[in-house]
CHARMM-style PDB file with segment names, atoms N, HN, CA, C and O in Angstrom:
ATOM      1  N   MET     1     -11.905  53.120 -64.182  1.00  0.00      PROA
ATOM      2  CA  MET     1     -10.904  52.541 -63.286  1.00  0.00      PROA
ATOM      3  C   MET     1     -11.568  52.202 -61.969  1.00  0.00      PROA
ATOM      4  O   MET     1     -12.194  53.047 -61.330  1.00  0.00      PROA
ATOM      5  N   LYS     2     -11.415  50.922 -61.569  1.00  0.00      PROA
ATOM      6  HN  LYS     2     -10.907  50.235 -62.089  1.00  0.00      PROA
ATOM      7  CA  LYS     2     -12.029  50.481 -60.318  1.00  0.00      PROA
ATOM      8  C   LYS     2     -11.187  50.909 -59.141  1.00  0.00      PROA
ATOM      9  O   LYS     2      -9.964  51.012 -59.228  1.00  0.00      PROA
ATOM     10  N   THR     3     -11.877  51.158 -58.026  1.00  0.00      PROA
ATOM     11  HN  THR     3     -12.871  51.073 -57.956  1.00  0.00      PROA
ATOM     12  CA  THR     3     -11.242  51.503 -56.781  1.00  0.00      PROA
ATOM     13  C   THR     3     -10.927  50.221 -56.001  1.00  0.00      PROA
ATOM     14  O   THR     3     -11.776  49.343 -55.846  1.00  0.00      PROA
ATOM     15  N   LYS     4      -9.709  50.140 -55.526  1.00  0.00      PROA
ATOM     16  HN  LYS     4      -9.019  50.852 -55.652  1.00  0.00      PROA
ATOM     17  CA  LYS     4      -9.353  48.943 -54.771  1.00  0.00      PROA
ATOM     18  C   LYS     4     -10.104  48.928 -53.467  1.00  0.00      PROA
ATOM     19  O   LYS     4     -10.479  49.978 -52.945  1.00  0.00      PROA
ATOM     20  N   PRO     5     -10.338  47.684 -52.909  1.00  0.00      PROA
ATOM     21  CA  PRO     5     -11.124  47.604 -51.642  1.00  0.00      PROA
ATOM     22  C   PRO     5     -10.513  48.445 -50.574  1.00  0.00      PROA
ATOM     23  O   PRO     5     -11.246  49.093 -49.826  1.00  0.00      PROA
ATOM     24  N   SER     6      -9.172  48.476 -50.453  1.00  0.00      PROA
ATOM     25  HN  SER     6      -8.577  47.950 -51.060  1.00  0.00      PROA
ATOM     26  CA  SER     6      -8.547  49.234 -49.374  1.00  0.00      PROA
ATOM     27  C   SER     6      -8.747  50.719 -49.544  1.00  0.00      PROA
ATOM     28  O   SER     6      -8.880  51.448 -48.561  1.00  0.00      PROA
ATOM     29  N   GLN     7      -8.769  51.180 -50.792  1.00  0.00      PROA
ATOM     30  HN  GLN     7      -8.661  50.588 -51.590  1.00  0.00      PROA
ATOM     31  CA  GLN     7      -9.052  52.609 -51.030  1.00  0.00      PROA
ATOM     32  C   GLN     7     -10.542  52.945 -50.723  1.00  0.00      PROA
ATOM     33  O   GLN     7     -10.851  54.010 -50.188  1.00  0.00      PROA
ATOM     34  N   ALA     8     -11.420  52.033 -51.067  1.00  0.00      PROA
ATOM     35  HN  ALA     8     -11.169  51.168 -51.501  1.00  0.00      PROA
ATOM     36  CA  ALA     8     -12.823  52.240 -50.832  1.00  0.00      PROA
ATOM     37  C   ALA     8     -13.036  52.310 -49.276  1.00  0.00      PROA
ATOM     38  O   ALA     8     -13.805  53.141 -48.794  1.00  0.00      PROA
ATOM     39  N   TRP     9     -12.370  51.459 -48.541  1.00  0.00      PROA
ATOM     40  HN  TRP     9     -11.745  50.783 -48.933  1.00  0.00      PROA
ATOM     41  CA  TRP     9     -12.530  51.431 -47.099  1.00  0.00      PROA
ATOM     42  C   TRP     9     -11.961  52.764 -46.519  1.00  0.00      PROA
ATOM     43  O   TRP     9     -12.521  53.302 -45.564  1.00  0.00      PROA
ATOM     44  N   GLU    10     -10.899  53.271 -47.073  1.00  0.00      PROA
ATOM     45  HN  GLU    10     -10.445  52.834 -47.849  1.00  0.00      PROA
ATOM     46  CA  GLU    10     -10.305  54.553 -46.602  1.00  0.00      PROA
ATOM     47  C   GLU    10     -11.302  55.669 -46.884  1.00  0.00      PROA
ATOM     48  O   GLU    10     -11.405  56.597 -46.081  1.00  0.00      PROA
ATOM     49  N   HSD    11     -12.035  55.620 -47.981  1.00  0.00      PROA
ATOM     50  HN  HSD    11     -11.951  54.866 -48.632  1.00  0.00      PROA
ATOM     51  CA  HSD    11     -13.011  56.627 -48.292  1.00  0.00      PROA
ATOM     52  C   HSD    11     -14.197  56.559 -47.294  1.00  0.00      PROA
ATOM     53  O   HSD    11     -14.724  57.588 -46.872  1.00  0.00      PROA
ATOM     54  N   VAL    12     -14.593  55.344 -46.937  1.00  0.00      PROA
ATOM     55  HN  VAL    12     -14.165  54.508 -47.281  1.00  0.00      PROA
ATOM     56  CA  VAL    12     -15.645  55.168 -45.939  1.00  0.00      PROA
ATOM     57  C   VAL    12     -15.199  55.718 -44.577  1.00  0.00      PROA
ATOM     58  O   VAL    12     -15.980  56.356 -43.870  1.00  0.00      PROA
ATOM     59  N   GLN    13     -13.942  55.465 -44.221  1.00  0.00      PROA
ATOM     60  HN  GLN    13     -13.308  54.947 -44.795  1.00  0.00      PROA
ATOM     61  CA  GLN    13     -13.464  55.937 -42.927  1.00  0.00      PROA
ATOM     62  C   GLN    13     -13.348  57.450 -42.918  1.00  0.00      PROA
ATOM     63  O   GLN    13     -13.648  58.099 -41.916  1.00  0.00      PROA
ATOM     64  N   LEU    14     -12.917  58.000 -44.025  1.00  0.00      PROA
ATOM     65  HN  LEU    14     -12.673  57.473 -44.839  1.00  0.00      PROA
ATOM     66  CA  LEU    14     -12.841  59.470 -44.167  1.00  0.00      PROA
ATOM     67  C   LEU    14     -14.179  60.103 -44.015  1.00  0.00      PROA
ATOM     68  O   LEU    14     -14.321  61.116 -43.329  1.00  0.00      PROA
ATOM     69  N   ALA    15     -15.208  59.501 -44.671  1.00  0.00      PROA
ATOM     70  HN  ALA    15     -15.092  58.678 -45.228  1.00  0.00      PROA
ATOM     71  CA  ALA    15     -16.558  60.020 -44.620  1.00  0.00      PROA
ATOM     72  C   ALA    15     -17.083  59.949 -43.141  1.00  0.00      PROA
ATOM     73  O   ALA    15     -17.738  60.878 -42.669  1.00  0.00      PROA
ATOM     74  N   ALA    16     -16.788  58.855 -42.450  1.00  0.00      PROA
ATOM     75  HN  ALA    16     -16.256  58.100 -42.834  1.00  0.00      PROA
ATOM     76  CA  ALA    16     -17.202  58.709 -41.053  1.00  0.00      PROA
ATOM     77  C   ALA    16     -16.538  59.759 -40.165  1.00  0.00      PROA
ATOM     78  O   ALA    16     -17.187  60.304 -39.271  1.00  0.00      PROA
ATOM     79  N   LYS    17     -15.271  60.049 -40.392  1.00  0.00      PROA
ATOM     80  HN  LYS    17     -14.744  59.607 -41.118  1.00  0.00      PROA
ATOM     81  CA  LYS    17     -14.551  61.062 -39.627  1.00  0.00      PROA
ATOM     82  C   LYS    17     -15.183  62.427 -39.902  1.00  0.00      PROA
ATOM     83  O   LYS    17     -15.386  63.213 -38.977  1.00  0.00      PROA
ATOM     84  N   LEU    18     -15.480  62.697 -41.110  1.00  0.00      PROA
ATOM     85  HN  LEU    18     -15.315  62.058 -41.862  1.00  0.00      PROA
ATOM     86  CA  LEU    18     -16.123  63.979 -41.448  1.00  0.00      PROA
ATOM     87  C   LEU    18     -17.463  64.112 -40.771  1.00  0.00      PROA
ATOM     88  O   LEU    18     -17.793  65.188 -40.272  1.00  0.00      PROA
ATOM     89  N   ALA    19     -18.225  63.078 -40.739  1.00  0.00      PROA
ATOM     90  HN  ALA    19     -17.956  62.204 -41.144  1.00  0.00      PROA
ATOM     91  CA  ALA    19     -19.544  63.090 -40.049  1.00  0.00      PROA
ATOM     92  C   ALA    19     -19.347  63.368 -38.539  1.00  0.00      PROA
ATOM     93  O   ALA    19     -20.100  64.123 -37.924  1.00  0.00      PROA
ATOM     94  N   ASP    20     -18.316  62.733 -37.976  1.00  0.00      PROA
ATOM     95  HN  ASP    20     -17.704  62.120 -38.475  1.00  0.00      PROA
ATOM     96  CA  ASP    20     -18.022  62.997 -36.532  1.00  0.00      PROA
ATOM     97  C   ASP    20     -17.661  64.387 -36.302  1.00  0.00      PROA
ATOM     98  O   ASP    20     -18.097  64.983 -35.317  1.00  0.00      PROA
ATOM     99  N   LEU    21     -16.842  64.976 -37.204  1.00  0.00      PROA
ATOM    100  HN  LEU    21     -16.488  64.492 -38.004  1.00  0.00      PROA
ATOM    101  CA  LEU    21     -16.437  66.373 -37.014  1.00  0.00      PROA
ATOM    102  C   LEU    21     -17.667  67.336 -37.148  1.00  0.00      PROA
ATOM    103  O   LEU    21     -17.791  68.320 -36.420  1.00  0.00      PROA
ATOM    104  N   LYS    22     -18.539  67.005 -38.090  1.00  0.00      PROA
ATOM    105  HN  LYS    22     -18.439  66.206 -38.682  1.00  0.00      PROA
ATOM    106  CA  LYS    22     -19.731  67.838 -38.260  1.00  0.00      PROA
ATOM    107  C   LYS    22     -20.615  67.813 -36.965  1.00  0.00      PROA
ATOM    108  O   LYS    22     -21.113  68.847 -36.518  1.00  0.00      PROA
ATOM    109  N   GLU    23     -20.783  66.610 -36.394  1.00  0.00      PROA
ATOM    110  HN  GLU    23     -20.379  65.770 -36.757  1.00  0.00      PROA
ATOM    111  CA  GLU    23     -21.520  66.506 -35.162  1.00  0.00      PROA
ATOM    112  C   GLU    23     -20.874  67.241 -34.022  1.00  0.00      PROA
ATOM    113  O   GLU    23     -21.563  67.914 -33.255  1.00  0.00      PROA
ATOM    114  N   GLU    24     -19.562  67.134 -33.884  1.00  0.00      PROA
ATOM    115  HN  GLU    24     -19.002  66.587 -34.507  1.00  0.00      PROA
ATOM    116  CA  GLU    24     -18.789  67.860 -32.892  1.00  0.00      PROA
ATOM    117  C   GLU    24     -18.902  69.368 -33.064  1.00  0.00      PROA
ATOM    118  O   GLU    24     -19.057  70.097 -32.085  1.00  0.00      PROA
ATOM    119  N   HSD    25     -18.824  69.830 -34.286  1.00  0.00      PROA
ATOM    120  HN  HSD    25     -18.698  69.238 -35.081  1.00  0.00      PROA
ATOM    121  CA  HSD    25     -18.969  71.240 -34.573  1.00  0.00      PROA
ATOM    122  C   HSD    25     -20.356  71.732 -34.158  1.00  0.00      PROA
ATOM    123  O   HSD    25     -20.493  72.773 -33.515  1.00  0.00      PROA
ATOM    124  N   TYR    26     -21.394  70.955 -34.542  1.00  0.00      PROA
ATOM    125  HN  TYR    26     -21.282  70.110 -35.065  1.00  0.00      PROA
ATOM    126  CA  TYR    26     -22.748  71.332 -34.170  1.00  0.00      PROA
ATOM    127  C   TYR    26     -22.936  71.414 -32.635  1.00  0.00      PROA
ATOM    128  O   TYR    26     -23.584  72.328 -32.124  1.00  0.00      PROA
ATOM    129  N   ARG    27     -22.354  70.438 -31.925  1.00  0.00      PROA
ATOM    130  HN  ARG    27     -21.828  69.696 -32.340  1.00  0.00      PROA
ATOM    131  CA  ARG    27     -22.520  70.479 -30.440  1.00  0.00      PROA
ATOM    132  C   ARG    27     -21.772  71.666 -29.872  1.00  0.00      PROA
ATOM    133  O   ARG    27     -22.264  72.296 -28.936  1.00  0.00      PROA
ATOM    134  N   THR    28     -20.586  72.004 -30.404  1.00  0.00      PROA
ATOM    135  HN  THR    28     -20.186  71.493 -31.165  1.00  0.00      PROA
ATOM    136  CA  THR    28     -19.817  73.137 -29.906  1.00  0.00      PROA
ATOM    137  C   THR    28     -20.553  74.436 -30.166  1.00  0.00      PROA
ATOM    138  O   THR    28     -20.618  75.285 -29.277  1.00  0.00      PROA
ATOM    139  N   VAL    29     -21.091  74.613 -31.315  1.00  0.00      PROA
ATOM    140  HN  VAL    29     -21.038  73.923 -32.037  1.00  0.00      PROA
ATOM    141  CA  VAL    29     -21.810  75.851 -31.683  1.00  0.00      PROA
ATOM    142  C   VAL    29     -23.119  75.930 -30.821  1.00  0.00      PROA
ATOM    143  O   VAL    29     -23.486  77.019 -30.380  1.00  0.00      PROA
ATOM    144  N   LEU    30     -23.791  74.832 -30.591  1.00  0.00      PROA
ATOM    145  HN  LEU    30     -23.493  73.948 -30.950  1.00  0.00      PROA
ATOM    146  CA  LEU    30     -24.986  74.781 -29.817  1.00  0.00      PROA
ATOM    147  C   LEU    30     -24.658  75.201 -28.351  1.00  0.00      PROA
ATOM    148  O   LEU    30     -25.394  75.992 -27.760  1.00  0.00      PROA
ATOM    149  N   THR    31     -23.571  74.678 -27.781  1.00  0.00      PROA
ATOM    150  HN  THR    31     -22.973  74.036 -28.261  1.00  0.00      PROA
ATOM    151  CA  THR    31     -23.190  74.999 -26.447  1.00  0.00      PROA
ATOM    152  C   THR    31     -22.798  76.481 -26.317  1.00  0.00      PROA
ATOM    153  O   THR    31     -23.200  77.156 -25.369  1.00  0.00      PROA
ATOM    154  N   LEU    32     -22.010  76.972 -27.281  1.00  0.00      PROA
ATOM    155  HN  LEU    32     -21.684  76.423 -28.051  1.00  0.00      PROA
ATOM    156  CA  LEU    32     -21.645  78.396 -27.218  1.00  0.00      PROA
ATOM    157  C   LEU    32     -22.858  79.296 -27.348  1.00  0.00      PROA
ATOM    158  O   LEU    32     -22.931  80.316 -26.663  1.00  0.00      PROA
ATOM    159  N   SER    33     -23.851  78.944 -28.235  1.00  0.00      PROA
ATOM    160  HN  SER    33     -23.792  78.116 -28.792  1.00  0.00      PROA
ATOM    161  CA  SER    33     -25.032  79.724 -28.389  1.00  0.00      PROA
ATOM    162  C   SER    33     -25.847  79.772 -27.099  1.00  0.00      PROA
ATOM    163  O   SER    33     -26.371  80.813 -26.704  1.00  0.00      PROA
ATOM    164  N   ALA    34     -25.933  78.604 -26.456  1.00  0.00      PROA
ATOM    165  HN  ALA    34     -25.507  77.758 -26.777  1.00  0.00      PROA
ATOM    166  CA  ALA    34     -26.674  78.557 -25.217  1.00  0.00      PROA
ATOM    167  C   ALA    34     -25.998  79.389 -24.120  1.00  0.00      PROA
ATOM    168  O   ALA    34     -26.692  80.058 -23.353  1.00  0.00      PROA
ATOM    169  N   MET    35     -24.663  79.364 -24.026  1.00  0.00      PROA
ATOM    170  HN  MET    35     -24.100  78.820 -24.649  1.00  0.00      PROA
ATOM    171  CA  MET    35     -23.963  80.150 -23.055  1.00  0.00      PROA
ATOM    172  C   MET    35     -24.185  81.649 -23.341  1.00  0.00      PROA
ATOM    173  O   MET    35     -24.453  82.425 -22.424  1.00  0.00      PROA
ATOM    174  N   LEU    36     -24.075  82.030 -24.567  1.00  0.00      PROA
ATOM    175  HN  LEU    36     -23.858  81.399 -25.312  1.00  0.00      PROA
ATOM    176  CA  LEU    36     -24.239  83.483 -24.918  1.00  0.00      PROA
ATOM    177  C   LEU    36     -25.680  83.918 -24.592  1.00  0.00      PROA
ATOM    178  O   LEU    36     -25.874  85.004 -24.045  1.00  0.00      PROA
ATOM    179  N   GLU    37     -26.666  83.115 -24.907  1.00  0.00      PROA
ATOM    180  HN  GLU    37     -26.508  82.233 -25.351  1.00  0.00      PROA
ATOM    181  CA  GLU    37     -28.029  83.478 -24.538  1.00  0.00      PROA
ATOM    182  C   GLU    37     -28.226  83.639 -23.037  1.00  0.00      PROA
ATOM    183  O   GLU    37     -28.912  84.555 -22.583  1.00  0.00      PROA
ATOM    184  N   LEU    38     -27.612  82.736 -22.273  1.00  0.00      PROA
ATOM    185  HN  LEU    38     -27.054  81.992 -22.642  1.00  0.00      PROA
ATOM    186  CA  LEU    38     -27.704  82.861 -20.818  1.00  0.00      PROA
ATOM    187  C   LEU    38     -26.981  84.149 -20.298  1.00  0.00      PROA
ATOM    188  O   LEU    38     -27.473  84.835 -19.401  1.00  0.00      PROA
ATOM    189  N   PHE    39     -25.856  84.428 -20.871  1.00  0.00      PROA
ATOM    190  HN  PHE    39     -25.457  83.872 -21.600  1.00  0.00      PROA
ATOM    191  CA  PHE    39     -25.150  85.673 -20.465  1.00  0.00      PROA
ATOM    192  C   PHE    39     -25.986  86.894 -20.759  1.00  0.00      PROA
ATOM    193  O   PHE    39     -25.983  87.850 -19.983  1.00  0.00      PROA
ATOM    194  N   ILE    40     -26.695  86.880 -21.856  1.00  0.00      PROA
ATOM    195  HN  ILE    40     -26.698  86.103 -22.486  1.00  0.00      PROA
ATOM    196  CA  ILE    40     -27.521  88.043 -22.236  1.00  0.00      PROA
ATOM    197  C   ILE    40     -28.753  88.065 -21.273  1.00  0.00      PROA
ATOM    198  O   ILE    40     -29.094  89.133 -20.764  1.00  0.00      PROA
ATOM    199  N   GLU    41     -29.427  86.901 -21.014  1.00  0.00      PROA
ATOM    200  HN  GLU    41     -29.150  86.034 -21.428  1.00  0.00      PROA
ATOM    201  CA  GLU    41     -30.545  86.804 -20.124  1.00  0.00      PROA
ATOM    202  C   GLU    41     -30.210  87.312 -18.720  1.00  0.00      PROA
ATOM    203  O   GLU    41     -31.028  87.969 -18.076  1.00  0.00      PROA
ATOM    204  N   LYS    42     -28.990  87.000 -18.251  1.00  0.00      PROA
ATOM    205  HN  LYS    42     -28.325  86.467 -18.773  1.00  0.00      PROA
ATOM    206  CA  LYS    42     -28.571  87.379 -16.923  1.00  0.00      PROA
ATOM    207  C   LYS    42     -28.007  88.774 -16.872  1.00  0.00      PROA
ATOM    208  O   LYS    42     -27.628  89.255 -15.804  1.00  0.00      PROA
ATOM    209  N   GLY    43     -27.947  89.412 -17.979  1.00  0.00      PROA
ATOM    210  HN  GLY    43     -28.255  89.021 -18.847  1.00  0.00      PROA
ATOM    211  CA  GLY    43     -27.446  90.797 -18.004  1.00  0.00      PROA
ATOM    212  C   GLY    43     -25.960  90.918 -17.869  1.00  0.00      PROA
ATOM    213  O   GLY    43     -25.460  91.995 -17.542  1.00  0.00      PROA
ATOM    214  N   ILE    44     -25.199  89.802 -18.120  1.00  0.00      PROA
ATOM    215  HN  ILE    44     -25.605  88.928 -18.386  1.00  0.00      PROA
ATOM    216  CA  ILE    44     -23.752  89.863 -18.026  1.00  0.00      PROA
ATOM    217  C   ILE    44     -23.199  90.634 -19.219  1.00  0.00      PROA
ATOM    218  O   ILE    44     -22.211  91.359 -19.098  1.00  0.00      PROA
ATOM    219  N   LEU    45     -23.848  90.472 -20.376  1.00  0.00      PROA
ATOM    220  HN  LEU    45     -24.651  89.884 -20.474  1.00  0.00      PROA
ATOM    221  CA  LEU    45     -23.496  91.270 -21.561  1.00  0.00      PROA
ATOM    222  C   LEU    45     -24.754  91.508 -22.395  1.00  0.00      PROA
ATOM    223  O   LEU    45     -25.751  90.795 -22.286  1.00  0.00      PROA
ATOM    224  N   SER    46     -24.665  92.493 -23.194  1.00  0.00      PROA
ATOM    225  HN  SER    46     -23.855  93.072 -23.283  1.00  0.00      PROA
ATOM    226  CA  SER    46     -25.858  92.775 -24.057  1.00  0.00      PROA
ATOM    227  C   SER    46     -25.632  92.239 -25.472  1.00  0.00      PROA
ATOM    228  O   SER    46     -24.505  91.952 -25.875  1.00  0.00      PROA
ATOM    229  N   ARG    47     -26.691  92.117 -26.184  1.00  0.00      PROA
ATOM    230  HN  ARG    47     -27.607  92.349 -25.857  1.00  0.00      PROA
ATOM    231  CA  ARG    47     -26.590  91.615 -27.536  1.00  0.00      PROA
ATOM    232  C   ARG    47     -25.766  92.567 -28.404  1.00  0.00      PROA
ATOM    233  O   ARG    47     -25.024  92.137 -29.289  1.00  0.00      PROA
ATOM    234  N   GLU    48     -25.913  93.894 -28.128  1.00  0.00      PROA
ATOM    235  HN  GLU    48     -26.515  94.242 -27.410  1.00  0.00      PROA
ATOM    236  CA  GLU    48     -25.094  94.879 -28.849  1.00  0.00      PROA
ATOM    237  C   GLU    48     -23.547  94.711 -28.582  1.00  0.00      PROA
ATOM    238  O   GLU    48     -22.707  94.794 -29.478  1.00  0.00      PROA
ATOM    239  N   GLU    49     -23.266  94.472 -27.288  1.00  0.00      PROA
ATOM    240  HN  GLU    49     -23.948  94.404 -26.560  1.00  0.00      PROA
ATOM    241  CA  GLU    49     -21.828  94.232 -26.942  1.00  0.00      PROA
ATOM    242  C   GLU    49     -21.293  92.984 -27.703  1.00  0.00      PROA
ATOM    243  O   GLU    49     -20.187  92.982 -28.244  1.00  0.00      PROA
ATOM    244  N   LEU    50     -22.103  91.974 -27.713  1.00  0.00      PROA
ATOM    245  HN  LEU    50     -23.002  91.976 -27.274  1.00  0.00      PROA
ATOM    246  CA  LEU    50     -21.714  90.732 -28.355  1.00  0.00      PROA
ATOM    247  C   LEU    50     -21.493  90.963 -29.887  1.00  0.00      PROA
ATOM    248  O   LEU    50     -20.505  90.506 -30.462  1.00  0.00      PROA
ATOM    249  N   GLU    51     -22.438  91.677 -30.507  1.00  0.00      PROA
ATOM    250  HN  GLU    51     -23.241  92.048 -30.040  1.00  0.00      PROA
ATOM    251  CA  GLU    51     -22.318  91.917 -31.945  1.00  0.00      PROA
ATOM    252  C   GLU    51     -21.140  92.792 -32.255  1.00  0.00      PROA
ATOM    253  O   GLU    51     -20.450  92.601 -33.256  1.00  0.00      PROA
ATOM    254  N   SER    52     -20.902  93.793 -31.357  1.00  0.00      PROA
ATOM    255  HN  SER    52     -21.462  93.948 -30.544  1.00  0.00      PROA
ATOM    256  CA  SER    52     -19.711  94.718 -31.555  1.00  0.00      PROA
ATOM    257  C   SER    52     -18.410  93.908 -31.465  1.00  0.00      PROA
ATOM    258  O   SER    52     -17.517  94.050 -32.301  1.00  0.00      PROA
ATOM    259  N   LYS    53     -18.326  93.096 -30.481  1.00  0.00      PROA
ATOM    260  HN  LYS    53     -19.051  92.980 -29.802  1.00  0.00      PROA
ATOM    261  CA  LYS    53     -17.107  92.262 -30.302  1.00  0.00      PROA
ATOM    262  C   LYS    53     -16.900  91.316 -31.465  1.00  0.00      PROA
ATOM    263  O   LYS    53     -15.779  91.165 -31.951  1.00  0.00      PROA
ATOM    264  N   ALA    54     -17.942  90.692 -31.908  1.00  0.00      PROA
ATOM    265  HN  ALA    54     -18.853  90.814 -31.513  1.00  0.00      PROA
ATOM    266  CA  ALA    54     -17.863  89.783 -33.055  1.00  0.00      PROA
ATOM    267  C   ALA    54     -17.389  90.526 -34.294  1.00  0.00      PROA
ATOM    268  O   ALA    54     -16.560  89.993 -35.032  1.00  0.00      PROA
ATOM    269  N   GLU    55     -17.868  91.706 -34.547  1.00  0.00      PROA
ATOM    270  HN  GLU    55     -18.541  92.139 -33.947  1.00  0.00      PROA
ATOM    271  CA  GLU    55     -17.459  92.537 -35.641  1.00  0.00      PROA
ATOM    272  C   GLU    55     -15.985  92.883 -35.535  1.00  0.00      PROA
ATOM    273  O   GLU    55     -15.251  92.817 -36.521  1.00  0.00      PROA
ATOM    274  N   ALA    56     -15.557  93.249 -34.341  1.00  0.00      PROA
ATOM    275  HN  ALA    56     -16.153  93.302 -33.540  1.00  0.00      PROA
ATOM    276  CA  ALA    56     -14.164  93.650 -34.120  1.00  0.00      PROA
ATOM    277  C   ALA    56     -13.247  92.448 -34.337  1.00  0.00      PROA
ATOM    278  O   ALA    56     -12.224  92.563 -35.012  1.00  0.00      PROA
ATOM    279  N   LEU    57     -13.601  91.322 -33.781  1.00  0.00      PROA
ATOM    280  HN  LEU    57     -14.432  91.229 -33.234  1.00  0.00      PROA
ATOM    281  CA  LEU    57     -12.791  90.120 -34.004  1.00  0.00      PROA
ATOM    282  C   LEU    57     -12.699  89.680 -35.471  1.00  0.00      PROA
ATOM    283  O   LEU    57     -11.656  89.238 -35.951  1.00  0.00      PROA
ATOM    284  N   ASP    58     -13.819  89.819 -36.146  1.00  0.00      PROA
ATOM    285  HN  ASP    58     -14.667  90.178 -35.755  1.00  0.00      PROA
ATOM    286  CA  ASP    58     -13.908  89.482 -37.585  1.00  0.00      PROA
ATOM    287  C   ASP    58     -12.961  90.407 -38.376  1.00  0.00      PROA
ATOM    288  O   ASP    58     -12.241  89.958 -39.268  1.00  0.00      PROA
ATOM    289  N   ALA    59     -12.979  91.709 -38.027  1.00  0.00      PROA
ATOM    290  HN  ALA    59     -13.564  92.073 -37.303  1.00  0.00      PROA
ATOM    291  CA  ALA    59     -12.116  92.662 -38.743  1.00  0.00      PROA
ATOM    292  C   ALA    59     -10.653  92.329 -38.482  1.00  0.00      PROA
ATOM    293  O   ALA    59      -9.835  92.345 -39.402  1.00  0.00      PROA
ATOM    294  N   GLN    60     -10.324  92.026 -37.224  1.00  0.00      PROA
ATOM    295  HN  GLN    60     -10.988  92.013 -36.477  1.00  0.00      PROA
ATOM    296  CA  GLN    60      -8.931  91.611 -36.912  1.00  0.00      PROA
ATOM    297  C   GLN    60      -8.513  90.372 -37.697  1.00  0.00      PROA
ATOM    298  O   GLN    60      -7.416  90.332 -38.253  1.00  0.00      PROA
ATOM    299  N   LEU    61      -9.338  89.411 -37.744  1.00  0.00      PROA
ATOM    300  HN  LEU    61     -10.230  89.444 -37.292  1.00  0.00      PROA
ATOM    301  CA  LEU    61      -9.030  88.185 -38.507  1.00  0.00      PROA
ATOM    302  C   LEU    61      -8.834  88.470 -39.989  1.00  0.00      PROA
ATOM    303  O   LEU    61      -7.885  87.991 -40.610  1.00  0.00      PROA
ATOM    304  N   GLU    62      -9.754  89.263 -40.546  1.00  0.00      PROA
ATOM    305  HN  GLU    62     -10.525  89.652 -40.041  1.00  0.00      PROA
ATOM    306  CA  GLU    62      -9.652  89.626 -41.951  1.00  0.00      PROA
ATOM    307  C   GLU    62      -8.342  90.356 -42.209  1.00  0.00      PROA
ATOM    308  O   GLU    62      -7.688  90.094 -43.218  1.00  0.00      PROA
ATOM    309  N   SER    63      -7.939  91.271 -41.318  1.00  0.00      PROA
ATOM    310  HN  SER    63      -8.470  91.484 -40.498  1.00  0.00      PROA
ATOM    311  CA  SER    63      -6.683  92.008 -41.440  1.00  0.00      PROA
ATOM    312  C   SER    63      -5.494  91.037 -41.407  1.00  0.00      PROA
ATOM    313  O   SER    63      -4.591  91.142 -42.236  1.00  0.00      PROA
ATOM    314  N   LEU    64      -5.488  90.129 -40.493  1.00  0.00      PROA
ATOM    315  HN  LEU    64      -6.222  90.044 -39.819  1.00  0.00      PROA
ATOM    316  CA  LEU    64      -4.413  89.148 -40.396  1.00  0.00      PROA
ATOM    317  C   LEU    64      -4.315  88.294 -41.604  1.00  0.00      PROA
ATOM    318  O   LEU    64      -3.218  88.038 -42.101  1.00  0.00      PROA
ATOM    319  N   ILE    65      -5.461  87.832 -42.104  1.00  0.00      PROA
ATOM    320  HN  ILE    65      -6.352  88.040 -41.701  1.00  0.00      PROA
ATOM    321  CA  ILE    65      -5.452  86.981 -43.330  1.00  0.00      PROA
ATOM    322  C   ILE    65      -4.958  87.835 -44.525  1.00  0.00      PROA
ATOM    323  O   ILE    65      -4.138  87.378 -45.321  1.00  0.00      PROA
ATOM    324  N   SER    66      -5.456  89.043 -44.633  1.00  0.00      PROA
ATOM    325  HN  SER    66      -6.123  89.414 -43.986  1.00  0.00      PROA
ATOM    326  CA  SER    66      -5.052  89.942 -45.692  1.00  0.00      PROA
ATOM    327  C   SER    66      -3.529  90.147 -45.662  1.00  0.00      PROA
ATOM    328  O   SER    66      -2.863  90.060 -46.694  1.00  0.00      PROA
ATOM    329  N   ALA    67      -2.996  90.416 -44.478  1.00  0.00      PROA
ATOM    330  HN  ALA    67      -3.538  90.487 -43.640  1.00  0.00      PROA
ATOM    331  CA  ALA    67      -1.551  90.693 -44.319  1.00  0.00      PROA
ATOM    332  C   ALA    67      -0.722  89.452 -44.637  1.00  0.00      PROA
ATOM    333  O   ALA    67       0.385  89.566 -45.163  1.00  0.00      PROA
ATOM    334  N   SER    68      -1.250  88.259 -44.322  1.00  0.00      PROA
ATOM    335  HN  SER    68      -2.149  88.166 -43.894  1.00  0.00      PROA
ATOM    336  CA  SER    68      -0.477  87.050 -44.596  1.00  0.00      PROA
ATOM    337  C   SER    68      -0.518  86.717 -46.070  1.00  0.00      PROA
ATOM    338  O   SER    68       0.332  85.954 -46.530  1.00  0.00      PROA
ATOM    339  N   LEU    69      -1.440  87.236 -46.824  1.00  0.00      PROA
ATOM    340  HN  LEU    69      -2.130  87.856 -46.451  1.00  0.00      PROA
ATOM    341  CA  LEU    69      -1.534  86.946 -48.235  1.00  0.00      PROA
ATOM    342  C   LEU    69      -0.686  87.907 -49.096  1.00  0.00      PROA
ATOM    343  O   LEU    69      -0.389  87.627 -50.257  1.00  0.00      PROA
ATOM    344  N   ARG    70      -0.315  89.024 -48.500  1.00  0.00      PROA
ATOM    345  HN  ARG    70      -0.557  89.251 -47.556  1.00  0.00      PROA
ATOM    346  CA  ARG    70       0.498  89.990 -49.211  1.00  0.00      PROA
ATOM    347  C   ARG    70       1.982  89.544 -49.289  1.00  0.00      PROA
ATOM    348  O   ARG    70       2.517  89.019 -48.313  1.00  0.00      PROA
ATOM    349  N   PRO    71       2.624  89.749 -50.416  1.00  0.00      PROA
ATOM    350  CA  PRO    71       4.050  89.372 -50.489  1.00  0.00      PROA
ATOM    351  C   PRO    71       4.856  90.295 -49.587  1.00  0.00      PROA
ATOM    352  O   PRO    71       4.591  91.492 -49.468  1.00  0.00      PROA
ATOM    353  N   MET    72       5.840  89.688 -48.965  1.00  0.00      PROA
ATOM    354  HN  MET    72       6.056  88.716 -49.062  1.00  0.00      PROA
ATOM    355  CA  MET    72       6.724  90.469 -48.111  1.00  0.00      PROA
ATOM    356  C   MET    72       7.751  91.260 -48.946  1.00  0.00      PROA
ATOM    357  O   MET    72       8.181  90.815 -50.011  1.00  0.00      PROA
ATOM    358  N   GLY    73       8.118  92.404 -48.452  1.00  0.00      PROA
ATOM    359  HN  GLY    73       7.770  92.765 -47.587  1.00  0.00      PROA
ATOM    360  CA  GLY    73       9.164  93.125 -49.169  1.00  0.00      PROA
ATOM    361  C   GLY    73       8.980  94.584 -49.195  1.00  0.00      PROA
ATOM    362  OT1 GLY    73       9.799  95.300 -49.771  1.00  0.00      PROA
TER     363      GLY     73
END
């Protein structure tokens, strides 16, 4: 089955949007990483504090996700 030209163009546009999102995500992660490294270098926080907070936030998120997947009742 052939794809209509308008559908093909929609696929191209969707791929372009995805590429833009990937670039934006990369830039955001790069900026956050640079900020965190500067905070550590300046002694504002330690790598251990950062890792501990990341673990705590991850556990909270996992708990929320788990709770939302359980049936109510």
